C-alpha positions in Angstrom: 12.6 45.0 28.8 11.0 48.2 30.0 12.9 49.4 33.1 12.8 52.1 35.8 14.7 52.3 39.1 15.7 49.5 41.3 14.1 49.0 44.7 16.4 49.7 47.7 16.2 46.0 48.6 18.2 45.3 45.4 20.7 48.2 45.9 23.2 46.2 48.0 24.8 43.2 46.3 24.8 40.0 48.3 28.2 39.1 49.8 28.5 35.8 48.0 29.1 36.2 44.3 26.9 33.8 42.3 28.3 32.7 38.9 26.0 33.6 36.0 24.7 30.8 33.8 26.4 30.5 30.4 24.3 32.5 27.9 22.5 30.2 25.5 22.8 30.5 21.7 19.2 29.3 21.3 16.8 32.2 20.7 13.2 32.1 21.6 10.8 31.8 18.7 10.5 35.0 16.7 13.6 36.6 18.1 15.8 36.2 15.0 16.9 39.7 13.9 15.3 40.9 10.6 14.7 44.1 8.7 11.4 45.9 9.3 8.8 45.7 6.4 8.5 48.8 4.3 4.9 49.3 5.3 2.6 48.3 8.1 -0.2 45.8 7.4 -3.8 47.2 7.3 -6.7 45.7 9.0 -9.2 44.2 6.5 -11.9 46.6 7.7 -9.6 49.7 7.7 -7.4 49.9 4.5 -5.1 52.8 4.6 -5.8 55.6 2.1 -4.4 59.2 1.6 -7.7 60.7 2.6 -7.8 58.7 5.9 -4.2 59.7 6.6 -4.9 63.4 6.0 -8.0 63.2 8.2 -6.3 61.3 10.9 -3.4 63.8 11.0 -5.9 66.7 11.6 -7.7 64.8 14.3 -4.4 63.9 16.0 -3.3 67.5 16.3 -6.8 68.9 17.1 -7.6 69.5 20.8 -11.3 69.3 20.0 -11.0 65.6 20.8 -10.3 66.3 24.5 -13.2 67.1 26.8 -11.2 70.1 28.0 -10.6 71.3 24.4 -6.9 72.0 25.2 -5.2 68.7 24.8 -4.5 66.9 21.6 -3.0 63.5 20.9 0.0 65.5 19.6 0.4 67.2 23.0 2.2 64.0 24.2 3.2 62.6 20.8 4.8 65.4 18.8 7.2 65.0 15.8 9.6 67.5 17.4 10.3 64.9 20.1 10.3 61.8 18.0 6.5 61.5 18.2 6.8 61.3 22.0 7.2 64.2 24.4 10.7 64.1 25.8 9.5 64.0 29.4 10.0 61.3 32.1 6.2 61.1 32.4 3.5 63.1 30.5 1.3 66.0 31.6 -2.1 66.0 29.8 -5.0 68.2 31.1 -4.1 71.2 33.3 -0.8 71.5 31.5 0.8 74.1 29.2 3.9 74.1 27.0 5.5 71.7 24.6 7.4 68.5 25.3 10.0 68.7 28.1 9.0 72.3 28.9 5.4 71.3 29.7 4.2 72.2 33.2 1.0 72.3 35.2 -0.7 75.7 34.6 -2.0 75.9 38.2 -1.6 74.0 41.5 -3.3 70.7 40.7 -4.3 67.8 42.9 -4.5 65.6 39.8 -2.3 62.5 40.2 0.7 62.4 38.0 0.8 59.9 35.2 3.4 57.3 36.1 4.6 55.9 32.7 6.8 57.3 30.1 5.2 58.3 26.7 6.3 55.8 24.0 6.8 57.1 20.5 4.1 56.2 18.0 6.7 55.7 15.2 6.5 52.1 14.1 3.7 51.4 16.7 1.8 49.8 13.8 4.4 47.0 13.9 3.7 46.2 17.6 3.5 42.4 17.9 5.6 41.7 14.8 8.0 38.7 15.3 10.3 37.1 12.8 8.7 34.4 10.7 5.1 35.3 11.5 2.4 37.5 10.0 1.1 40.4 12.1 -2.6 40.7 12.8 -3.1 44.5 13.3 -6.1 43.8 15.5 -3.9 42.0 18.0 -1.0 44.5 18.2 -0.3 45.0 21.9 -0.6 48.6 23.1 0.6 50.5 26.2 3.4 49.4 28.6 1.1 46.7 30.1 -0.4 45.6 26.8 -3.9 46.2 28.2 -5.5 46.8 24.8 -4.8 45.4 21.3 -4.9 47.3 18.0 -4.5 51.0 17.2 -8.2 51.4 16.7 -8.9 50.3 20.2 -6.0 52.3 21.6 -7.3 55.6 20.3 -10.1 55.6 22.8 -8.1 55.1 25.9 -6.5 58.6 26.3 -9.9 60.2 25.5 -11.3 58.5 28.5 -8.4 59.1 30.8 -8.9 61.6 33.6 -5.3 62.8 33.5 -4.7 62.7 29.8 -7.6 64.2 27.8 -10.9 64.1 29.9 -10.2 66.0 33.0 -13.2 66.8 35.2 -15.5 67.8 32.3 -17.4 64.6 31.9 -17.7 61.0 33.1 -15.4 58.4 31.6 -18.3 56.7 29.9 -19.2 59.9 28.1 -15.8 61.0 26.8 -15.8 59.2 23.4 -19.4 60.3 22.6 -18.5 63.8 23.6 -15.5 63.8 21.2 -17.6 62.4 18.4 -20.2 65.1 18.9 -17.6 67.8 18.9 -16.0 66.6 15.7 -19.3 66.0 14.0 -20.4 69.6 14.7 -17.7 70.9 12.4 -18.6 71.0 8.7 -15.1 70.5 7.4 -14.8 67.3 9.4 -18.1 66.0 8.2 -17.0 66.5 4.6 -13.6 64.9 5.2 -15.1 61.9 6.9 -17.6 61.4 4.1 -14.8 61.4 1.5 -12.5 59.1 3.6 -15.2 56.5 4.4 -17.6 56.8 1.5 -20.6 57.7 3.6 -23.1 60.5 3.6 -21.7 63.5 5.5 -24.6 63.5 7.9 -23.7 60.2 9.4 -20.0 59.8 8.6 -18.6 60.9 12.0 -18.9 57.9 14.4 -16.7 56.5 17.1 -15.7 53.8 14.7 -14.6 56.1 11.9 -12.9 58.4 14.3 -10.7 55.6 15.6 -10.1 54.3 12.1 -8.9 57.6 10.8 -6.5 58.2 13.7 -5.2 54.6 13.4 -4.7 55.0 9.6 -2.6 58.1 10.2 -0.5 56.3 12.9 0.1 53.4 10.5 1.8 55.8 8.1 4.4 56.7 10.7 7.0 54.1 10.0 10.8 54.2 9.8 12.1 51.1 8.0 15.3 52.5 6.5 17.7 52.4 9.4 21.4 51.4 8.8 20.5 48.1 10.4 17.6 47.5 8.0 19.7 48.4 5.0 22.4 46.0 6.3 19.9 43.2 6.6 18.7 43.8 3.1 22.2 43.3 1.7 23.9 46.7 2.0 26.9 45.5 3.8 28.5 49.0 4.2 25.4 50.3 6.0 26.9 49.2 9.4 30.4 50.4 10.2 32.9 48.3 12.1 32.0 49.6 15.5 28.3 49.0 15.0 28.9 45.5 13.8 31.0 44.9 16.9 28.1 46.3 18.9 25.8 43.8 17.2 27.9 41.0 18.4 27.9 42.4 21.9 24.1 42.7 21.7 23.8 39.0 20.9 26.5 37.8 23.3 25.3 39.9 26.3 21.8 38.4 26.1 20.0 41.6 25.0 18.6 39.8 22.1 16.7 37.3 24.3 14.0 39.9 24.8 14.9 42.6 22.3 14.9 40.5 19.1 12.8 40.2 16.0 12.2 43.0 13.5 11.0 45.4 16.2 13.7 44.4 18.8 11.0 43.3 21.2 9.4 40.1 22.2 6.2 42.1 23.2 6.0 40.1 26.5 5.6 41.4 30.0 8.7 41.1 32.2 9.3 41.9 35.9 12.8 43.2 36.7 12.3 44.2 40.4 10.6 47.5 39.6 7.0 48.6 40.2 5.1 51.9 39.6 2.0 53.5 40.9 -0.2 52.3 38.1 -3.2 50.3 39.3 -3.1 46.7 38.2 0.4 47.1 36.7 1.9 44.4 38.9 5.4 45.7 38.0 5.6 43.7 34.8 5.9 45.8 31.6 6.1 45.1 27.9 9.5 45.0 26.3 9.8 48.3 24.4 11.3 48.5 20.9 14.9 49.7 20.6 14.2 51.5 17.3 14.8 55.3 17.1 16.2 55.5 20.6 18.3 58.7 20.0 15.0 60.6 19.5 13.0 59.1 22.4 15.0 59.8 25.7 14.5 59.6 28.6 14.3 55.9 28.8 12.5 53.1 30.8 8.9 52.9 31.6 9.1 55.6 34.2 11.5 57.7 32.2 14.1 57.6 35.0 17.3 57.2 32.9 18.5 60.1 30.8 21.1 58.5 28.5 21.9 55.2 26.9 25.0 55.0 29.1 22.7 55.1 32.1 20.7 52.2 30.6 23.8 50.1 30.0 25.0 50.6 33.6 21.6 49.8 34.9 21.5 46.5 33.0 25.1 45.6 33.9 24.3 45.9 37.6 20.9 44.3 37.1 22.4 41.2 35.5 24.7 40.8 38.6 21.8 41.3 41.0 19.5 38.9 39.1 22.0 36.0 39.3 22.5 36.6 43.0 18.9 37.2 44.0 17.4 34.4 41.9 19.9 31.8 42.7 20.1 32.9 46.3 16.3 32.8 46.8 15.9 36.4 47.7 12.4 37.1 49.0 12.4 40.9 49.0 10.8 41.2 45.5 7.0 41.3 45.5 7.0 38.9 42.5 9.9 36.8 41.2 12.4 38.4 39.0 12.4 37.3 35.4 14.9 34.4 35.0 16.1 35.8 31.7 17.8 38.5 33.7 20.4 36.0 34.7 21.6 35.8 31.1 22.6 39.5 31.0 26.4 39.8 30.8 27.3 43.4 29.9 30.8 44.9 30.5 31.6 48.6 30.5 34.3 48.2 27.9 31.6 47.1 25.4 29.3 50.1 26.1 30.6 52.3 23.2 30.2 49.5 20.6 26.7 48.6 21.9 25.7 52.3 21.7 27.0 52.5 18.1 24.8 49.5 17.2 21.7 50.9 18.9 22.2 54.2 17.0 22.2 52.2 13.8 18.6 51.4 14.7 17.6 55.1 14.1 15.9 56.4 11.0 14.9 60.0 10.8 13.0 59.6 7.6 9.6 59.3 9.2 6.8 61.9 8.5 7.1 65.1 10.7 4.4 67.1 9.1 2.4 69.4 11.4 -0.8 71.0 10.2 -0.7 74.8 10.1 -4.3 74.8 11.4 -7.0 72.4 12.4 -10.7 72.5 11.5 -11.8 73.4 15.1 -9.8 76.6 15.0 -8.2 75.6 18.3 -4.4 75.8 18.9 -2.6 73.1 16.9 -1.4 70.3 19.3 -3.2 72.0 22.2 -1.9 74.4 24.8 
């Protein structure tokens, strides 16, 4: 479950200790652990090809997509930071600098973005559960799962005032503006024509722009973690401590939400935390646990700096959940998720659990950065 900081109302434990329910051994459907497939599925109308991947990579790093011409997709999703940005929350327009060093260039009244930047590694597998086939058009995106599919997701940051649009144009005009800017560049027209088999004059459209970016993102997968190799029969891939951590992961109830091939149930959960995002309601989508060593800080507001901080947070949250839910606490704006009562973490098990989570890391994903982009603008923006 995506987490942040706990409301002060939950900071003091109730005087009467409430016994936690015994964790169940019955997993929700799709939560059985499994190796990640070696490749992500393509939509029927957007088969992945080398030409699309190459084109999508250029677009991803080219700030020409932003209305301000200084922010690229890679500004907040850069391979140097695990295809995220290493910040608690991102800075788009009005910013300068890479990753954690990014700051606002000038005094800005622009509201800060409130949610941590997720990595796009394995985002093509969003929605994948054990024993089911993934429909790429239905893959949930963003912390609140407000859109589905990588093709649809590509338009959201282009329209966002704080991310890539700024004050240059109206939200309704942002995508058309990006399409026009890309279509004005001869190299892009030629690359789109090759990638999509269309005449160069009409190859650059909103549809093909989104499909090229999505095809590139589907190429960023990391299916060769020690855990995946262990699941495929390589018994030595997980050392003794990691295997002990796997047992802790199951017994402590982590698997109830963080299961399946992506270590996520892709559901929205409320754990007593809200943020300033309109319509968020405090419930956020369970994030994947894959490649965690490369994607700190953690939780949906980026408030926790280390895995140890995360473990401590969950240990305390499990206690609070049992007390507040069973005790009928009314301080939460919406009820806490009942699954929180199943959490049973103990500090002595933290090292083993961390060893297991580090076995979900695979550094073999593509980190290629173009040396230049067709617009001639700075690669990955300012």
